[in-house]
Every structure is written in C-alpha cells, then in structure tokens.
PASEBA-1860 file (N, C-alpha, C; in nm, 3 decimals):
! residues 73
1> MDKMSAEE> -3.148/-6.741/4.081/-3.243/-6.701/3.991/-3.183/-6.809/3.901 ~ -3.247/-6.874/3.818/-3.179/-6.954/3.702/-3.148/-6.879/3.588 ~ -3.094/-6.964/3.487/-3.054/-6.901/3.374/-3.167/-6.861/3.308 ~ -3.144/-6.725/3.235/-3.270/-6.680/3.176/-3.266/-6.742/3.031 ~ -3.379/-6.756/2.972/-3.384/-6.784/2.804/-3.322/-6.715/2.723 ~ -3.299/-6.723/2.619/-3.271/-6.636/2.504/-3.351/-6.576/2.467 ~ -3.483/-6.591/2.457/-3.577/-6.480/2.454/-3.599/-6.391/2.567 ~ -3.621/-6.428/2.685/-3.580/-6.317/2.816/-3.442/-6.239/2.787
9> YFKIKAIM> -3.341/-6.297/2.762/-3.218/-6.225/2.737/-3.246/-6.127/2.650 ~ -3.294/-6.138/2.545/-3.309/-6.023/2.396/-3.423/-5.924/2.444 ~ -3.529/-5.960/2.520/-3.616/-5.895/2.575/-3.567/-5.770/2.677 ~ -3.487/-5.839/2.768/-3.483/-5.755/2.862/-3.324/-5.653/2.806 ~ -3.262/-5.715/2.742/-3.164/-5.636/2.669/-3.206/-5.547/2.581 ~ -3.345/-5.533/2.487/-3.403/-5.465/2.436/-3.438/-5.325/2.524 ~ -3.514/-5.370/2.649/-3.554/-5.275/2.745/-3.434/-5.197/2.814 ~ -3.293/-5.275/2.836/-3.200/-5.217/2.891/-3.137/-5.105/2.788
17> TDNCGINC> -3.120/-5.142/2.660/-3.080/-5.078/2.558/-3.158/-4.971/2.484 ~ -3.284/-5.010/2.531/-3.391/-4.915/2.431/-3.381/-4.942/2.316 ~ -3.359/-5.085/2.280/-3.325/-5.103/2.142/-3.221/-5.076/2.077 ~ -3.097/-5.054/2.160/-2.960/-5.021/2.084/-2.983/-4.860/2.065 ~ -3.066/-4.772/2.139/-3.110/-4.610/2.123/-3.030/-4.547/2.234 ~ -2.993/-4.619/2.337/-2.894/-4.537/2.425/-2.757/-4.498/2.385 ~ -2.712/-4.385/2.456/-2.578/-4.355/2.438/-2.484/-4.502/2.455 ~ -2.383/-4.579/2.381/-2.316/-4.674/2.444/-2.240/-4.663/2.554
25> DDCPLDML> -2.202/-4.525/2.591/-2.119/-4.529/2.731/-2.218/-4.530/2.838 ~ -2.339/-4.527/2.816/-2.429/-4.582/2.932/-2.478/-4.718/2.930 ~ -2.459/-4.775/2.818/-2.492/-4.943/2.815/-2.394/-5.005/2.907 ~ -2.453/-5.108/2.979/-2.381/-5.190/3.080/-2.315/-5.306/2.996 ~ -2.334/-5.326/2.861/-2.272/-5.417/2.782/-2.154/-5.357/2.682 ~ -2.154/-5.235/2.711/-2.037/-5.136/2.643/-1.884/-5.187/2.687 ~ -1.795/-5.158/2.603/-1.668/-5.196/2.648/-1.609/-5.114/2.770 ~ -1.662/-5.011/2.784/-1.627/-4.919/2.912/-1.692/-4.968/3.031
33> NNDMSLDC> -1.789/-5.056/3.036/-1.882/-5.098/3.146/-1.848/-5.264/3.157 ~ -1.851/-5.335/3.038/-1.818/-5.485/3.083/-1.718/-5.571/3.129 ~ -1.608/-5.482/3.179/-1.501/-5.541/3.262/-1.401/-5.607/3.155 ~ -1.438/-5.597/3.048/-1.369/-5.700/2.926/-1.289/-5.657/2.785 ~ -1.337/-5.488/2.796/-1.257/-5.420/2.694/-1.297/-5.472/2.551 ~ -1.420/-5.515/2.552/-1.486/-5.557/2.440/-1.586/-5.507/2.382 ~ -1.639/-5.438/2.254/-1.766/-5.388/2.226/-1.871/-5.505/2.250 ~ -2.014/-5.470/2.247/-2.114/-5.541/2.295/-2.117/-5.669/2.201
41> SDLELKFY> -2.108/-5.649/2.074/-2.134/-5.769/1.942/-2.022/-5.872/1.991 ~ -1.900/-5.805/2.019/-1.759/-5.918/2.047/-1.806/-5.976/2.179 ~ -1.836/-5.905/2.292/-1.886/-5.958/2.420/-1.972/-6.069/2.405 ~ -2.094/-6.056/2.312/-2.196/-6.136/2.339/-2.131/-6.293/2.226 ~ -2.067/-6.251/2.133/-2.008/-6.388/2.060/-1.916/-6.445/2.139 ~ -1.807/-6.393/2.204/-1.730/-6.464/2.245/-1.692/-6.506/2.380 ~ -1.799/-6.423/2.469/-1.828/-6.435/2.623/-1.956/-6.435/2.647 ~ -2.028/-6.477/2.585/-2.186/-6.473/2.599/-2.216/-6.488/2.760
49> GRAIEIVE> -2.171/-6.578/2.838/-2.209/-6.603/2.963/-2.187/-6.455/3.021 ~ -2.072/-6.377/3.012/-2.053/-6.253/3.085/-2.190/-6.165/3.030 ~ -2.162/-6.156/2.927/-2.322/-6.092/2.848/-2.448/-6.077/2.945 ~ -2.471/-6.252/2.939/-2.596/-6.301/3.003/-2.596/-6.229/3.156 ~ -2.464/-6.265/3.227/-2.455/-6.213/3.365/-2.495/-6.051/3.365 ~ -2.441/-5.986/3.278/-2.465/-5.825/3.284/-2.596/-5.811/3.274 ~ -2.680/-5.870/3.186/-2.819/-5.845/3.150/-2.912/-5.899/3.272 ~ -2.860/-6.018/3.314/-2.948/-6.060/3.448/-2.912/-5.956/3.568
57> NWAKDHRL> -2.807/-5.907/3.582/-2.754/-5.822/3.697/-2.856/-5.707/3.682 ~ -2.849/-5.624/3.544/-2.931/-5.521/3.527/-3.089/-5.537/3.558 ~ -3.109/-5.692/3.511/-3.281/-5.689/3.527/-3.331/-5.692/3.685 ~ -3.212/-5.748/3.783/-3.249/-5.770/3.914/-3.256/-5.617/3.968 ~ -3.155/-5.521/3.922/-3.164/-5.392/3.942/-3.240/-5.326/3.955 ~ -3.332/-5.346/3.803/-3.420/-5.248/3.776/-3.554/-5.325/3.723 ~ -3.601/-5.392/3.853/-3.720/-5.496/3.822/-3.837/-5.426/3.797 ~ -3.852/-5.296/3.853/-3.983/-5.223/3.853/-3.961/-5.151/3.691
65> DCWDREIE> -3.870/-5.120/3.674/-3.875/-5.051/3.572/-3.908/-5.145/3.425 ~ -3.856/-5.279/3.436/-3.878/-5.383/3.325/-4.039/-5.409/3.328 ~ -4.081/-5.407/3.452/-4.252/-5.447/3.469/-4.296/-5.333/3.411 ~ -4.294/-5.210/3.439/-4.332/-5.122/3.417/-4.362/-5.063/3.253 ~ -4.217/-5.110/3.206/-4.213/-5.087/3.044/-4.260/-5.216/2.976 ~ -4.288/-5.322/3.026/-4.389/-5.427/2.968/-4.531/-5.424/2.981 ~ -4.569/-5.361/3.089/-4.698/-5.338/3.123/-4.746/-5.219/3.022 ~ -4.684/-5.118/2.964/-4.683/-5.032/2.854/-4.715/-5.078/2.726
73> K> -4.652/-5.190/2.702/-4.666/-5.256/2.552/-4.801/-5.322/2.503
END
C-alpha cells in the first residue's frame, strides 16, 4: 500500500475514532494501544509515522467497515 494522503489519514481516523467519540481505551492511537506510551495528540506530533502506520493497519483490517460507513454518508 502506498502511503496515504493527509486527507485519507484524517478521513479514516475520523471513521476509526467516530470523530473521537469512542472510549480512548478502545482507540488504536491511545497510549494504551500505540506502543509508544504517548497520548494520541503527542503521537501525531512527535511520531506521525507511527500514527499513520496505526491508521493504515486499522484501515486494512476494517476495509468493509470503512466502505460501508462511507456509503452511508
């Protein structure tokens, strides 16, 4: 997979996090889940490559969910 664009990153992140409406403990970007012990905003600022990797992996694992949610919009 090619690196995703910033637009794709933010669209998929919004779907993945339900626009940050999910419990942080359930979010792959959360410090409990990102293997970096950083909150999501620090992860995105300091280690954006890792944040992109997390979102890309989530998108691969939830491909049908993403398409279904996009179709509903």
